[in-house]
C-alpha positions in Angstrom: 8.3 -26.1 21.4 10.5 -28.4 23.5 13.7 -27.2 25.1 16.0 -28.8 22.6 14.2 -27.0 19.8 14.8 -23.7 21.5 18.5 -24.8 21.4 18.0 -25.4 17.6 16.8 -21.8 17.2 20.0 -20.6 18.7 22.2 -23.0 16.7 20.6 -21.9 13.4 20.9 -18.2 14.5 17.2 -17.6 14.2 17.4 -14.9 17.0 19.6 -12.9 14.7 16.9 -13.0 12.0 14.3 -11.8 14.6 16.7 -9.0 15.7 16.9 -7.7 12.1 13.1 -8.0 11.8 12.5 -6.1 15.0 14.4 -3.1 13.6 11.6 -2.5 11.1 8.9 -2.3 13.8 7.8 1.1 15.2 6.4 0.4 18.6 8.4 -0.9 21.6 5.7 -3.6 22.2 5.9 -4.9 18.6 9.7 -5.0 18.7 9.5 -7.0 22.0 7.0 -9.4 20.5 9.1 -9.9 17.4 12.1 -10.9 19.4 10.0 -13.6 21.1 8.3 -15.0 18.0 8.3 -18.8 17.7 7.6 -21.0 14.7 4.1 -22.3 14.3 3.2 -26.0 13.7 -0.3 -25.9 12.2 -0.6 -25.3 8.5 -3.7 -23.1 8.7 -2.0 -20.8 11.2 1.1 -20.5 8.9 -1.0 -19.9 5.8 -2.8 -17.1 7.6 0.4 -15.5 8.8 2.0 -15.7 5.3 -1.0 -14.1 3.7 -1.1 -11.4 6.4 2.6 -10.6 5.5 1.7 -10.6 1.8 -1.2 -8.2 2.4 1.0 -5.8 4.4 3.6 -6.0 1.6 0.9 -5.2 -1.0 -0.1 -2.1 1.1 3.6 -1.1 1.5 4.1 -1.2 -2.2 0.9 0.5 -3.3 0.2 3.0 -0.5 3.6 3.4 1.3 2.4 1.5 4.4 -0.3 1.6 7.1 -0.4 5.0 8.9 1.2 3.8 12.2 3.3 5.7 14.7 5.8 4.7 17.4 4.3 3.8 20.8 6.1 3.1 24.1 5.0 0.1 26.2 1.6 1.0 27.6 1.0 -1.9 30.0 1.9 0.2 33.0 -0.6 2.9 31.9 -3.4 0.4 31.5 -2.6 -0.9 35.0 -2.8 2.6 36.4 -6.1 3.2 34.7 -7.5 -0.1 36.1 -6.7 0.8 39.7 -8.1 4.3 39.1 -4.8 6.1 39.5 -4.6 9.5 37.8 -2.5 9.5 34.6 0.0 12.2 33.9 -0.2 14.7 31.0 2.3 12.7 29.0 0.5 9.5 29.6 -2.9 11.0 28.6 -1.3 12.4 25.4 0.0 9.0 24.5 -3.5 7.5 25.0 -5.0 10.3 22.9 -2.5 9.6 20.1 -3.4 5.9 20.3 -7.1 6.7 19.8 -6.2 9.1 17.0 -4.1 6.5 15.1 -6.8 3.9 15.6 -9.3 6.2 13.9 -6.9 6.9 11.1 -6.2 3.2 10.5 -10.0 2.5 10.2 -10.3 5.3 7.7 -7.2 4.0 5.8 -8.7 0.5 5.4 -12.0 1.9 4.3 -10.1 3.8 1.6 -8.4 0.5 0.5 -11.9 -1.1 0.2 -12.9 1.8 -2.0 -9.9 1.1 -4.2 -10.8 -2.6 -4.2 -7.4 -3.5 -2.9 -7.7 -7.1 -1.5 -6.2 -7.3 2.0 -8.7 -9.7 3.4 -6.2 -11.3 5.8 -5.5 -8.3 7.9 -8.6 -6.1 7.2 -10.6 -8.0 10.0 -8.0 -6.7 12.4 -8.7 -3.1 11.5 -12.5 -3.9 11.6 -12.1 -4.7 15.3 -10.7 -1.2 16.1 -13.0 0.9 18.2 -13.3 4.7 17.5 -13.7 6.7 20.7 -14.0 10.1 19.0 -15.4 12.1 22.0 -12.7 10.9 24.4 -10.1 11.4 21.8 -11.2 15.0 21.2 -11.4 15.7 24.9 -7.9 14.6 25.5 -6.4 16.2 22.3 -8.1 19.5 23.2 -6.8 19.4 26.7 -3.3 18.1 26.5 -0.5 18.7 24.0 1.8 15.9 22.6 4.4 16.8 25.2 1.8 16.5 28.0 1.3 20.2 28.7 -2.2 21.3 29.5 -3.8 23.9 27.2 -5.2 27.1 28.8 -8.6 26.3 27.3 -8.7 22.8 29.0 -11.2 24.5 31.4 -12.6 27.9 32.0 -11.2 27.9 35.5 -7.7 27.1 34.3 -7.9 29.9 31.7 -8.8 32.5 34.4 -6.1 31.3 36.8 -3.4 31.5 34.1 -4.6 34.9 33.1 -4.2 36.1 36.7 -0.8 34.5 36.9 0.4 36.4 33.9 -0.9 39.7 35.2 0.7 39.1 38.6 4.1 38.2 37.1 3.9 41.3 34.9 3.2 43.5 37.9 6.2 42.0 39.8 8.5 42.3 36.9 7.5 45.9 36.2 8.2 46.9 39.8 11.5 45.1 39.9 12.5 46.6 36.5 12.0 50.1 37.9 14.6 49.2 40.6 17.1 47.5 38.1 16.8 50.4 35.6 16.2 53.3 38.0 18.3 55.4 40.4 18.5 52.5 42.9 20.3 50.3 40.4 23.6 51.4 42.0 22.9 49.3 45.1 22.7 46.1 43.0 25.4 43.7 42.1 23.8 43.2 38.7 20.8 44.7 36.9 18.9 41.5 36.4 15.8 39.8 37.8 16.2 36.2 38.9 14.4 33.5 40.9 15.1 31.9 44.2 12.8 29.4 45.9 10.3 30.0 43.1 10.1 33.7 44.0 11.3 36.8 42.1 14.4 38.4 43.7 17.1 40.9 42.8 20.9 40.7 43.5 21.7 43.4 46.1 25.2 44.3 47.3 25.6 43.0 50.9 26.4 46.4 52.2 23.0 47.7 51.1 20.9 44.8 52.3 18.6 47.0 54.3 17.9 49.4 51.4 14.9 47.5 50.0 13.7 45.6 53.1 12.0 42.3 52.4 13.4 38.7 52.7 16.9 37.4 51.9 16.5 34.1 50.0 20.1 33.3 49.1 23.7 34.7 48.8 26.6 34.4 46.4 29.6 32.1 47.2 31.7 35.2 48.2 28.9 36.6 50.4 29.2 39.9 48.6 25.7 39.6 46.9 22.4 38.9 48.6 19.3 37.8 46.6 16.5 39.8 48.2 12.8 39.8 47.7 11.9 43.5 48.3 9.1 44.1 50.8 6.8 45.5 48.2 7.1 42.3 46.1 6.6 39.9 49.0 2.8 40.2 48.9 2.8 39.9 45.1 4.9 36.8 45.2 2.6 35.3 47.8 -0.3 35.9 45.5 1.6 34.4 42.6 2.4 31.3 44.7 -1.3 31.0 45.6 -2.3 31.2 42.0 0.3 28.6 41.0 -1.0 26.3 43.6 -4.6 26.7 42.2 -3.2 26.0 38.8 -1.7 22.8 39.9 -4.9 21.7 41.6 -6.9 22.5 38.5 -4.5 20.6 36.3 -4.7 17.6 38.7 -8.5 17.8 38.5 -8.5 17.8 34.7 -6.1 14.8 34.6 -8.3 12.9 37.1 -11.4 13.7 35.0 -9.8 12.5 31.7 -8.5 9.3 33.4 -12.0 8.6 34.8 -13.4 9.0 31.3 -11.1 6.3 30.0 -11.9 3.8 32.7 -15.2 2.5 31.2 -13.5 2.0 27.8 -10.3 0.4 29.1 -10.9 -2.9 27.3 -11.5 -1.2 24.0 -8.4 1.0 24.4 -6.3 -2.1 25.2 -7.7 -4.0 22.3 -6.9 -1.1 19.9 -3.3 -1.1 21.3 -2.9 -4.9 20.6 -4.4 -4.6 17.1 -2.0 -1.7 16.2 0.8 -3.8 17.6 -0.1 -6.7 15.4 -0.4 -4.5 12.3 3.0 -3.1 13.2 4.5 -6.6 13.3 2.9 -7.5 9.9 4.3 -4.2 8.4 7.7 -5.0 9.8 7.6 -8.5 8.2 6.6 -6.9 4.9 9.4 -4.3 5.0 11.9 -7.0 5.8 10.6 -9.2 2.9 10.9 -6.2 0.6 14.5 -5.5 1.5 15.4 -9.2 1.5 13.7 -9.6 -1.9 11.8 -12.5 -0.3 8.7 -14.3 -1.5 5.7 -15.9 0.0 6.4 -19.7 0.0 3.7 -22.3 -0.8 2.7 -24.3 2.3 3.0 -27.9 1.3 0.9 -30.6 2.9 2.4 -33.4 0.7 5.4 -34.0 2.9 8.0 -32.3 0.6 10.2 -29.2 0.4 11.3 -27.4 -2.7 13.5 -24.4 -2.4 14.5 -22.6 -5.6 17.5 -20.2 -5.5 17.5 -20.4 -1.7 19.7 -17.8 0.0 21.0 -17.5 3.6 19.2 -14.5 5.0 22.1 -13.4 7.2 24.8 -13.3 4.5 25.1 -10.2 2.4 22.7 -10.5 -0.6 25.5 -9.3 -2.8 27.8 -12.2 -1.9 25.4 -15.1 -1.0 25.2 -18.0 -3.4 21.7 -19.2 -4.3 21.0 -22.9 -4.4 18.1 -25.2 -5.3 17.3 -27.7 -2.5 14.7 -30.5 -2.7 13.6 -32.9 0.0 10.7 -35.3 0.6 9.3 -36.0 -2.9 11.6 -38.9 -4.0 13.9 -39.1 -1.0 13.7 -38.2 2.7 17.5 -37.9 3.4 20.3 -35.9 1.9 24.0 -36.7 2.7 26.2 -33.7 1.8 29.9 -34.5 1.4 32.9 -32.5 0.3 35.9 -30.6 1.6 36.0 -28.3 4.6 35.1 -24.6 4.1 33.1 -25.6 1.1 29.8 -24.3 2.5 28.2 -27.5 3.7 27.3 -25.9 7.1 25.9 -22.8 5.4 23.5 -24.9 3.2 22.5 -26.8 6.4 21.7 -23.6 8.2 20.0 -22.1 5.1 17.5 -25.1 5.0 16.8 -24.8 8.7 16.5 -21.0 8.8 14.2 -20.7 5.8 12.0 -23.4 7.3 11.9 -21.5 10.6 11.2 -18.2 8.9 8.4 -19.7 6.8 6.7 -21.3 9.8 6.9 -17.9 11.6 5.0 -16.2 8.9 8.1 -14.6 7.3 8.6 -14.5 3.5 11.8 -16.4 2.6 14.8 -15.3 0.4 14.1 -17.7 -2.5 12.6 -17.7 -6.0 8.9 -17.9 -6.8 7.4 -21.4 -6.7 9.4 -22.4 -3.5 7.4 -24.6 -1.1 8.0 -25.7 2.5 6.7 -28.6 4.5 5.2 -27.9 7.9 7.3 -29.7 10.6 6.2 -30.1 14.2 9.9 -30.4 15.2 13.0 -28.8 13.7 16.0 -30.3 15.4 19.7 -29.6 14.8 23.2 -30.6 15.9 25.6 -28.2 14.3 29.0 -27.0 15.6 31.0 -28.0 18.6 28.6 -27.8 21.6 30.9 -29.6 24.1 30.8 -28.4 27.6 34.1 -27.9 29.4 32.4 -27.8 32.7 30.9 -31.2 32.1 34.3 -32.4 30.8 32.7 -33.8 27.6 34.7 -34.6 24.5 33.6 -33.5 21.0 32.2 -37.0 20.4 30.4 -37.1 23.7 28.9 -33.7 23.2 27.5 -34.6 19.8 26.2 -37.9 20.9 24.4 -36.3 23.9 22.7 -33.9 21.4 21.9 -36.8 19.0 20.4 -38.9 21.7 18.1 -36.1 22.7 17.1 -35.6 19.0 16.4 -39.3 18.6 14.0 -39.2 21.5 11.8 -36.6 19.7 12.3 -37.1 15.9 9.3 -38.6 14.1 7.6 -38.5 10.7 6.8 -34.8 11.3 10.4 -33.8 12.0 13.3 -32.1 10.2 16.7 -33.1 11.5 19.9 -31.4 10.6 23.2 -33.1 11.4 26.6 -31.4 10.9 29.4 -34.1 10.5 27.3 -37.0 11.8 29.6 -39.5 13.7 32.5 -37.1 13.9 35.0 -37.2 16.8 35.7 -41.0 16.9 37.4 -43.7 14.8 36.0 -43.7 11.3 35.7 -47.5 11.4 33.1 -47.0 14.2 31.9 -43.6 13.4 30.7 -44.4 9.8 28.7 -47.5 10.8 27.2 -45.6 13.8 26.1 -42.7 11.5 24.5 -45.2 9.0 22.6 -46.9 11.9 21.3 -43.5 13.1 20.2 -42.6 9.6 18.5 -46.0 9.1 16.6 -45.6 12.3 15.3 -42.1 11.4 14.5 -43.3 7.9 12.3 -46.0 9.3 10.3 -43.3 11.2 9.9 -41.2 8.0 12.0 -38.4 9.4 13.4 -35.8 7.0 17.2 -35.6 7.5 20.0 -33.5 6.0 23.5 -34.4 7.2 27.0 -33.4 6.3 29.9 -35.9 6.5 33.5 -36.7 5.6 33.0 -40.4 5.7 33.5 -42.1 2.2 31.3 -45.0 3.4 28.3 -42.6 3.6 28.7 -41.8 -0.1 28.1 -45.5 -0.9 25.3 -45.6 1.7 23.6 -42.7 0.0 23.9 -44.4 -3.4 22.5 -47.7 -2.3 19.5 -46.4 -0.2 16.4 -45.6 -2.3 15.2 -42.9 0.1 18.5 -41.2 0.3 20.2 -38.6 -2.0 23.9 -37.8 -2.2 24.9 -34.2 -2.6 28.0 -32.1 -2.5 29.5 -28.6 -2.5 31.2 -27.6 -5.7 35.0 -26.9 -5.5 37.1 -25.2 -8.1 40.3 -27.2 -8.2 42.0 -24.7 -10.6 41.5 -21.8 -8.2 41.6 -23.9 -5.0 38.4 -22.1 -4.0 35.0 -23.3 -3.1 32.1 -22.0 -5.3 29.5 -22.6 -2.6 27.2 -24.2 -5.2 25.1 -27.0 -3.9 24.9 -30.0 -6.2 22.2 -32.6 -5.8 22.8 -36.2 -6.9 26.6 -36.3 -6.7 28.7 -37.0 -3.6 31.7 -34.8 -3.0 35.4 -35.6 -2.7 37.9 -34.0 -0.4 40.4 -33.0 -3.2 43.1 -33.2 -0.5 45.8 -34.7 -2.9 44.9 -32.3 -5.7 45.0 -29.3 -3.4 48.4 -30.5 -2.0 49.7 -30.9 -5.5 48.6 -27.4 -6.6 50.2 -26.0 -3.4 53.6 -27.5 -4.3 53.9 -30.8 -2.4 56.5 -33.1 -3.9 55.1 -35.5 -6.5 56.8 -38.5 -4.8 54.9 -37.8 -1.6 51.6 -37.5 -3.5 52.2 -40.8 -5.4 53.0 -42.5 -2.2 49.8 -41.2 -0.7 47.8 -42.5 -3.7 49.2 -46.0 -3.2 47.8 -45.9 0.3 44.3 -45.2 -0.9 42.2 -48.3 -1.5 41.2 -49.2 -5.1 37.6 -48.9 -4.0 38.1 -45.3 -2.8 39.9 -44.4 -6.0 37.1 -45.9 -8.1 34.6 -43.8 -6.2 36.6 -40.7 -6.7 36.9 -41.4 -10.4 33.1 -41.9 -10.5 32.6 -38.7 -8.7 34.7 -36.7 -11.2 32.7 -38.2 -14.1 29.4 -37.5 -12.4 30.4 -34.0 -11.6 31.1 -33.4 -15.3 27.7 -34.7 -16.3 26.0 -32.9 -13.5 27.4 -29.6 -14.6 26.0 -30.2 -18.1 22.6 -31.2 -16.6 22.5 -28.2 -14.3 23.2 -25.8 -17.1 20.4 -27.3 -19.1 18.1 -27.2 -16.1 18.9 -23.6 -15.4 17.9 -22.6 -18.9 14.7 -24.6 -18.7 13.8 -23.2 -15.3 14.5 -19.7 -16.5 12.2 -20.2 -19.5 9.6 -21.7 -17.2 9.7 -18.8 -14.8 9.4 -16.3 -17.7 6.5 -18.3 -19.1 4.7 -18.4 -15.7 5.3 -14.7 -15.3 3.9 -13.9 -18.8 0.9 -16.2 -18.0 0.2 -14.4 -14.7 0.6 -11.0 -16.4 -1.8 -12.1 -19.3 -4.4 -13.3 -16.8 -4.2 -10.0 -14.9 -4.5 -8.0 -18.1 -7.5 -10.1 -19.2 -9.1 -9.8 -15.8 -8.5 -6.0 -15.8 -10.0 -5.8 -19.3 -13.2 -7.7 -18.3 -13.5 -5.5 -15.3 -13.0 -2.3 -17.3 -15.4 -3.5 -20.0 -18.1 -4.3 -17.5 -17.7 -0.9 -15.9 -17.9 0.8 -19.3 -21.1 -1.1 -20.2 -22.6 -0.2 -16.9 -21.6 3.4 -17.3 -23.0 3.5 -20.9 -26.3 2.0 -19.8 -26.6 4.5 -16.9 -25.8 7.4 -19.2 -28.3 6.2 -21.9 -31.0 5.7 -19.3 -30.4 9.2 -18.0 -30.6 10.7 -21.4 -33.8 8.9 -22.2 -35.3 9.9 -18.8 -34.4 13.6 -19.5 -35.9 13.3 -23.0 -39.1 11.8 -21.7 -39.4 14.6 -19.1 -38.9 17.3 -21.8 -41.4 15.6 -24.0 -44.0 15.6 -21.3 -43.4 19.3 -20.7 -43.7 20.0 -24.4 -46.9 18.0 -24.7 -48.4 19.8 -21.8 -47.4 23.1 -23.3 -49.2 22.2 -26.6 -52.3 21.2 -24.7 -52.3 24.6 -22.9 -51.7 26.4 -26.2 -54.7 24.5 -27.7 -56.9 25.4 -24.8 -55.9 29.1 -24.7 -56.0 29.8 -28.5 -59.1 31.0 -30.2 -61.3 28.4 -32.0 -58.9 25.7 -30.4 -56.4 26.2 -33.2 -52.7 26.7 -32.9 -50.7 29.0 -35.1 -48.5 27.2 -37.6 -45.2 28.8 -36.4 -45.9 27.8 -32.8 -46.6 24.2 -33.8 -43.4 24.1 -35.9 -41.4 25.5 -33.1 -42.8 22.8 -30.7 -42.2 20.1 -33.4 -38.6 21.1 -33.8 -38.0 20.6 -30.1 -39.5 17.1 -30.4 -37.1 16.5 -33.3 -34.3 17.4 -31.0 -35.4 14.7 -28.6 -35.7 12.3 -31.5 -32.2 13.0 -32.4 -31.0 12.1 -28.9 -32.9 8.8 -29.2 -31.3 8.3 -32.6 -27.8 8.6 -31.0 -28.7 5.9 -28.5 -30.4 3.3 -30.6 -28.3 3.2 -33.9 -30.4 0.4 -35.3 -28.4 -1.3 -38.1 -31.5 -2.8 -39.8 -33.1 0.7 -40.2 -29.8 2.1 -41.4 -29.6 -0.4 -44.2 -33.2 0.2 -45.1 -32.5 3.9 -45.5 -29.3 3.4 -47.4 -31.3 1.1 -49.9 -33.0 4.2 -51.2 -30.4 5.7 -53.6 -30.4 9.5 -53.8 -30.6 11.1 -57.3 -30.4 14.7 -58.5 -33.7 16.5 -58.4 -35.0 14.1 -55.7 -37.0 15.5 -52.8 -35.4 14.7 -49.4 -35.9 15.4 -45.7 -32.8 16.9 -44.0 -33.0 15.0 -40.7 -30.9 17.3 -38.6 -33.0 20.3 -39.6 -36.3 18.5 -40.1 -36.7 20.5 -43.4 -37.4 19.4 -46.9 -35.2 20.2 -49.9 -34.2 19.1 -53.4 -31.0 17.3 -54.2 -28.9 19.4 -56.6 -25.8 17.4 -57.2 -23.5 14.8 -55.6 -20.3 16.3 -54.4 -18.3 13.2 -53.4 -18.9 9.7 -52.1 -20.6 10.8 -48.9 -21.9 14.4 -49.4 -24.7 16.1 -51.5 -25.6 19.7 -52.3 -29.2 20.3 -51.3 -31.3 23.3 -52.4 -33.5 24.7 -49.5 -35.3 27.8 -50.7 -32.7 30.4 -51.4 -30.0 28.4 -49.6 -27.8 25.6 -50.8 -26.3 23.4 -48.1 -23.7 20.7 -48.2 -25.1 17.7 -46.2 -23.8 14.2 -45.6 -25.8 11.4 -47.2 -26.6 9.9 -43.7 -28.5 13.2 -42.9 -30.8 12.9 -46.0 -33.9 10.8 -46.2 -35.5 10.2 -49.5 -39.2 11.3 -49.8 -39.8 9.9 -53.3 -38.3 9.6 -56.7 -36.8 12.5 -58.6 -39.3 14.6 -60.6 -39.0 17.4 -63.1 -41.7 19.3 -61.5 -40.7 21.1 -58.3 -43.8 23.0 -57.7 -44.8 21.0 -54.7 -41.3 21.1 -53.3 -41.0 24.8 -53.9 -44.2 25.4 -52.0 -42.9 23.4 -49.1 -39.6 25.3 -49.1 -41.3 28.7 -49.4 -43.5 27.6 -46.5 -40.4 26.8 -44.5 -38.8 30.1 -45.4 -41.8 32.0 -44.0 -41.6 30.0 -40.8 -41.4 32.4 -37.9 -38.3 31.7 -35.9 -37.6 33.4 -32.6 -34.5 35.7 -32.6 -33.2 34.4 -29.3 -32.4 31.0 -27.7 -32.5 30.4 -23.9 -30.2 27.6 -22.8 -29.7 28.5 -19.2 -29.6 25.5 -16.9 -28.7 23.1 -19.7 -25.7 20.8 -19.6 -22.9 21.8 -22.0 -23.6 18.9 -24.4 -27.3 19.6 -24.6 -26.7 23.4 -24.9 -24.3 23.0 -27.8 -26.7 20.7 -29.6 -29.6 23.1 -29.2 -27.5 26.0 -30.4 -26.3 24.2 -33.5 -29.9 23.3 -34.4 -31.1 26.9 -33.7 -28.4 28.5 -36.0 -29.6 26.2 -38.9 -33.2 27.2 -38.3 -32.2 30.9 -38.0 -30.4 30.7 -41.4 -33.5 29.1 -42.9 -35.7 31.9 -41.5 -33.3 34.5 -43.0 -32.5 36.0 -39.5 -29.4 38.2 -39.5 -29.0 38.7 -35.7 -29.6 36.1 -33.0 -29.2 36.3 -29.2 -28.1 33.3 -27.1 -29.0 33.6 -23.4 -26.6 31.3 -21.6 -26.3 32.9 -18.2 -23.2 33.3 -16.1 -23.2 30.4 -13.6 -19.9 28.5 -13.5 -19.0 29.8 -17.0 -18.8 26.4 -18.6 -21.9 26.8 -20.9 -20.9 30.4 -21.8 -17.3 29.3 -22.7 -18.6 26.4 -24.8 -21.1 28.6 -26.7 -18.4 31.2 -27.6 -16.1 28.5 -28.7 -18.7 27.0 -31.0 -19.6 30.5 -32.4 -15.9 31.2 -33.1 -15.6 28.0 -35.2 -19.0 28.2 -37.0 -18.7 29.0 -40.8 -22.0 31.0 -40.9 -21.2 33.3 -37.9 -19.7 36.6 -39.0 -19.2 38.1 -35.5 -20.4 37.9 -31.9 -20.2 39.9 -28.7 -21.6 40.1 -25.2 -25.1 41.7 -25.0 -25.4 45.3 -23.6 -25.7 45.6 -19.8 -29.4 46.2 -20.0 -29.9 43.1 -22.1 -28.1 40.6 -20.0 -24.4 41.6 -20.2 -22.0 38.7 -20.0 -25.0 36.4 -19.4 -26.0 36.6 -23.1 -24.2 36.7 -26.5 -25.4 38.5 -29.7 -24.2 36.9 -32.9 -24.4 38.2 -36.5 -25.1 35.6 -39.2 -23.5 35.6 -42.7 
């Protein structure tokens, strides 16, 4: 932007907004960039920045934020790597942390994709991060967060440090013998200390020759000498040599790690810049959350609409929200009214929200607010006169206005505070109108405040201009700071003076000095204010209902979309489950058919014993039952129901695949069926008519007797089955065992995870025909099998 627009940023206090925003950033680089953010002038760039902020806000609300950490400025580190200088341990640890966070951010965005959280604006940034796992691991395994080198960073370093510890232990053991032995009486204190990086003991000066060695220091009084005993000198020399080797080995490790980074410097720098951008977007999101700000619509139709706009730097508990419109039916707004009424605050609110929006920040306003993209935002607010230049207030403002007039065009927003102030009203008002006419001819959007009564009439007579005012409560003599479009303001000077106690005669004299035209305008303003209040109240109610309706509509659309998504997922899951059941059933059928073939081939005279065939057939019926659960054909159901059941009628019990005779109807849905010696209560849906009722039951009896003589195995093996399949087989098996008059059955369920075993025992405990059950003896399967006694 031009220089004068940088001045506008300062006038509108935009740097204060950026300062507040920077406090939300973690890294020093992100904070520095935020303080230097500038408004954008291309709609596409602004739309992207706004969406990126919205994505970050979505992440902040749903996941608590992107997993970022604080980073110092790393430019100097990158410079040192590029010139092949060796990094310090702390610098290497910082790079290692950078690589670790980069990897974690990549994993974080992959997790968001799995959750189908749409953050398409900022996800491409994360996609550009490079994972350097080997280098990251090497650094993290060599250097601690504080920059200290681990012992295991190299085998050589581990050996050196082991020797250092051993040598220090030898030195301290020797010196402790002195400090704790009979020679302790020659010491000033029984402690071991260090001087010049060597272990020494404090010896009384009069006994300095007692231990020999080297004097490294003395006390201030000279009564104590810090001596390195002769016996320790060689040990300290060895320790010093080991410490030197340790430093050289650490330097070698640092050099090697730095060299590993050099080929990947570009990727590391790129990761740093991406994390910095993500930090900025997250800061914008956090600021928007705390400011209760919204993403504005970006308008390309040359109009601004701000609903419940609030000044971002005023306490949100005290700020007054106002609706402000510009560009649709008028390009200029003239705000009049008394001083301290809030005119300048409204002017700065318009400018600040426009700057925030064009910088990618959400704005403190209500949903539905829209901003126009301006290439130039220009302002002349406050007294900018320069004492050094000896300029008057008028000259200072005119200098600023002249500079604005040089730039302003149809893509500009101009904000004037007290246009034409500082000179004779007889000249100031016409000058102000001439400036506004010139800007209007260019299509410039202008908002100006003024005290000139002439500008009220100007705003009324110009089709592209709208009067506005700040509401003032005459009763309390206090401004309400409410912005009122369509009505010019009045100064209320005489009314305020009257309320404050000025003599009536003085006030009447003043009224006589006011022209009839001005009085008429003031009376018109009072009437318009009354009507405007009524209109505003009606509009507020309407707007509130509209917002509620829009909110309900959005919520309904979301619920509907979620329903369609859930229903599609359910259908897909059901189809997959059905296909799987059918596939399993087909596989079982194939195995059974193959078993029958083998039985046919192995049996004498190619015949199969009846009980074996029935047993195989019952397994087929189990598969048929599964197919029945899947299909549920309504046409077939109706056809079956068309055959009315009657007492004495022969039926097929579908769940048991056994025939019986209907004895009586118990209720609307259940029948009593005679099956040999047993009578069973069965639902009508489980009975299939095999013909009309007959008095002769000879054929049926034969069939039942045949069923009774069917040989049923006394054990059921359901190992490896799913819980659902296992329970179904067990239920069918118990029915068959009852028909075969078995009194004891064994269910082999295995141990495994215990799920099938638990389900089996739960079913047995609830079954009406099970008298008791217990685990099998140890030699018959133990807890892997259950023996049940039938009633």
